[in-house]
C-alpha positions, 0 to 999 in steps of 0.5 A: 368272120369275127364270131369264127375266130373267136370260136377257134380261139376258145375252141381250137380244133373242135370249132368246126362244132359251133358252125352255124347248122347250115354250114355243118356237114351232116351224114347218117351218123349225125342224123341218127344222133339227132333223132335219138336226141328228139327221142329224150327231148320229148319226154316232159320231165319238168322240174316243178312236176316233180315226182308226178313228173316224167322223171320215171320215164326219163330215167327208164329211157336213159337206163335202157339205152345205156343198158343197150350200148353195153353199160352197167347200170344201177339205180338210186332214188334218194328222193321219192320219185326222183330216181338217179341213174349210174351208168359205168363204162369199164375200161378195156383193163379194168385190172390196171389203176386208171383215172376215172371220168365222171359224166355228170347231168341231169334230165330235169328242165325248167318249165316251157311257157308255152306262150313263148313257143311256136310249137310244142316245147317237148315236140323236139321240132328240128328247123329246116 
């Protein structure tokens, strides 16, 4: 179909990742990743709630999970109540000067107006 062709042109071999969920193969690894992601999605880190929101909970979750997989973690808080988690994954040959990769993300979300949802926006409900 046309959408699939556009995705393949845009994403090459990774086009399968953009397939509708009913056409994707899933197994125990994929299922575990989804459940893991749902756990994080349930943290109510709404941006307008600021320091009174769940920034601390989100940062703590990220720190614990990064440490669990062996990353070096440190935290900074340039704005009170808005922690930033920095995780480092050293290369296997750290003595060699290798280029670095920086992954940057945020864990605050825009307000979810419940009247526009069919379920709790932070329940991380998954369509069957």
